[in-house]
C-alpha positions in Angstrom: 109.2 84.8 155.7 107.0 82.7 153.4 104.8 85.8 153.0 107.8 87.8 151.9 108.8 85.1 149.3 105.2 85.0 148.1 105.2 88.7 147.5 108.5 88.6 145.7 107.3 85.8 143.5 104.1 87.6 142.8 106.0 90.8 141.8 108.3 88.8 139.5 105.3 87.1 137.9 103.6 90.5 137.3 106.7 91.9 135.8 107.2 88.8 133.5 103.6 88.9 132.4 103.7 92.7 131.6 106.9 92.2 129.6 105.5 89.2 127.8 102.3 91.1 126.7 103.8 94.5 126.3 103.6 93.9 122.5 106.5 93.9 120.1 105.9 96.6 117.4 105.3 95.6 113.8 105.3 98.7 111.5 102.9 98.6 108.7 103.3 101.1 105.8 100.2 102.3 103.9 100.1 104.2 100.6 97.9 107.3 100.9 95.0 107.9 98.5 96.3 105.7 95.5 96.2 102.1 96.7 92.5 101.3 96.9 91.1 98.7 97.2 94.4 97.2 98.6 94.9 99.9 101.2 92.0 102.3 102.0 92.6 105.1 104.6 91.0 108.4 105.5 93.6 111.0 106.5 95.9 108.2 107.8 93.1 106.6 109.8 90.2 104.2 109.5 92.3 101.6 107.7 90.7 98.9 105.5 91.2 97.3 102.1 92.4 93.8 101.0 96.0 94.1 102.3 95.1 96.1 105.4 92.4 93.7 106.4 94.7 90.7 105.8 97.4 92.3 107.9 95.0 93.2 110.7 93.7 89.6 110.8 97.2 88.2 111.0 98.0 90.1 114.1 94.6 89.8 115.8 95.0 88.4 119.2 98.7 88.1 118.9 101.5 89.5 121.1 102.4 92.1 118.4 101.3 95.7 118.3 100.6 96.9 114.7 101.6 100.5 114.1 100.3 102.2 110.9 102.4 104.7 108.9 100.7 106.4 106.0 102.6 108.3 103.2 102.2 109.2 99.6 103.7 106.4 97.4 107.0 108.1 96.5 107.6 109.3 100.0 106.9 105.8 101.4 109.4 104.1 99.0 112.0 106.7 99.9 111.5 105.9 103.6 111.6 102.2 103.2 114.7 102.4 101.0 116.4 104.4 103.8 115.6 101.6 106.2 112.2 102.6 107.6 111.0 101.7 111.0 112.2 98.5 112.5 110.3 95.3 111.5 108.2 96.9 108.8 105.8 95.3 106.4 103.8 96.5 103.4 102.8 94.8 100.2 104.7 94.1 97.0 105.4 91.8 94.1 108.4 90.2 92.5 107.5 92.3 89.4 107.9 95.7 91.1 111.6 95.8 92.1 113.2 97.9 94.9 112.1 97.3 98.4 108.7 96.0 97.4 110.2 92.9 95.9 113.3 92.0 98.0 111.7 90.0 100.8 108.2 88.6 100.2 105.8 86.4 102.0 105.8 82.6 101.1 102.2 82.8 99.8 100.7 85.4 97.5 97.6 87.2 98.7 96.1 88.2 95.3 96.7 87.9 91.6 96.8 91.3 89.7 95.2 91.5 86.3 95.4 94.7 84.2 92.6 96.0 82.0 92.2 98.5 79.2 89.3 100.9 79.9 87.7 102.9 77.0 84.5 104.8 76.7 81.4 103.1 75.2 80.6 106.4 73.5 83.2 105.6 70.8 83.1 102.1 69.4 86.4 100.4 70.0 87.5 96.8 70.0 90.8 95.9 71.5 92.7 93.1 69.6 96.3 93.7 70.5 98.8 96.5 71.2 98.7 97.7 67.7 95.0 98.7 68.2 96.2 101.4 70.5 98.5 103.2 68.1 97.9 107.0 68.0 95.7 106.8 71.3 96.6 108.7 74.4 97.3 106.2 77.2 96.0 107.5 80.5 98.3 106.3 83.4 98.5 107.1 87.0 101.3 109.3 88.4 103.9 107.5 90.5 103.5 104.1 88.9 105.6 102.4 86.3 104.4 100.6 83.2 107.5 99.2 81.6 105.6 97.1 79.1 104.2 100.3 77.6 107.3 102.5 77.6 108.8 101.2 74.4 105.7 102.1 72.4 105.4 105.6 74.1 109.1 106.3 73.4 108.7 105.2 69.7 105.8 107.7 69.5 103.2 105.0 68.7 101.1 106.3 71.6 101.0 109.3 73.8 101.4 109.3 77.6 98.8 111.1 79.7 99.6 111.1 83.4 96.8 111.8 86.0 96.8 112.1 89.7 93.7 110.0 90.5 90.9 107.9 89.1 88.4 110.6 88.9 90.7 112.5 86.5 91.3 109.4 84.4 87.6 108.7 83.9 87.0 112.4 83.2 89.5 112.3 80.3 87.9 109.1 78.8 84.6 111.1 78.9 86.0 114.1 77.3 88.1 112.4 74.6 86.3 109.1 74.1 87.8 108.4 70.6 91.4 109.2 71.5 92.1 107.8 74.9 92.4 104.5 76.9 93.1 104.0 80.6 95.3 101.2 81.7 95.0 100.0 85.3 94.5 97.0 87.6 91.0 95.4 87.1 90.3 95.5 90.8 91.1 99.2 91.1 89.0 100.1 88.1 85.9 98.3 89.4 86.4 99.6 92.9 86.8 103.2 91.8 83.8 103.1 89.4 81.7 102.1 92.3 83.2 104.6 94.7 82.6 107.4 92.2 79.1 106.2 91.4 79.9 105.8 87.6 77.9 103.2 85.7 80.2 100.4 84.6 78.2 100.0 81.3 79.5 103.5 80.3 82.9 101.9 79.9 84.4 99.0 77.9 86.8 96.9 80.0 89.1 94.6 78.1 91.6 92.2 79.4 95.2 93.5 78.9 97.2 90.4 80.0 98.8 90.0 76.6 100.7 93.3 77.3 101.0 93.3 81.1 101.0 89.7 82.2 99.1 88.7 85.4 101.3 88.6 88.5 101.0 87.9 92.2 100.9 90.3 95.1 102.6 89.3 98.4 103.2 90.9 101.7 106.6 92.6 101.6 109.0 92.7 104.6 112.1 94.7 105.6 115.2 92.8 104.7 116.1 93.0 108.4 112.8 91.9 109.9 113.0 89.6 112.9 112.8 86.0 111.5 110.4 85.1 114.2 107.9 87.7 113.0 108.3 86.7 109.4 107.7 83.0 110.3 104.7 84.0 112.4 103.2 86.0 109.4 103.9 83.1 106.9 102.3 80.6 109.3 99.2 82.8 109.8 98.8 83.4 106.0 98.9 79.7 105.4 96.2 79.1 108.0 94.1 81.9 106.4 94.5 80.4 103.0 93.5 77.0 104.3 90.4 78.1 106.2 89.1 80.5 103.4 89.8 83.8 105.3 92.0 85.1 102.5 89.3 84.6 99.9 86.6 86.0 102.1 88.6 89.2 102.6 89.3 89.6 98.9 85.6 89.1 98.1 84.8 92.1 100.3 86.3 94.5 97.8 86.2 92.8 94.3 
């Protein structure tokens, strides 16, 4: 009889252990192609980048299973607005609106600074927004630039939308006197390196007087399990305290 009890208790213990470590899913949403160096992916695999490395570090050696979902930006937003997978996370900012601003991590993970990129071929010195009158403003498709829209609507500058960074730098090269590219400083420097373009060929001016600096956070589903959100916030605080967040950012900037 004791042997029978022992077998029963062992079976219960194995069952409990398997359930405890089965891994609760956390669904992480990644923007395809356009979000480097925050999210870098290759055909939906080989994930890296500032945000992806931070998220991976948070869940290392945890009881949670991180599941990746990669979509073009507009498609991802549509999915998240419709509810998305249970317990989803991505990244966002209080500046962005929609699902990327509704439920954010306690701590920011990065501060975004925008820059104005022009060609060194044509001498140009940025002083303020009036310096850009009559120029074509090169902007990425799928992203909003509310601070620039009043000037574009008033006809003070033209809007040139491009699908990627290679196209943006190509336009600056072809029309050096007439165009300027507005984008995050981190993305500009990352893509100049990725495309093997000499940074000295371009003038990079701060653009914070038009688009103020703002923080980036992790963004959560409005219905995420509070236990998961508390776990993430606790891990972020630990990573900020021990220097891990800064170390991850410095890999890419």
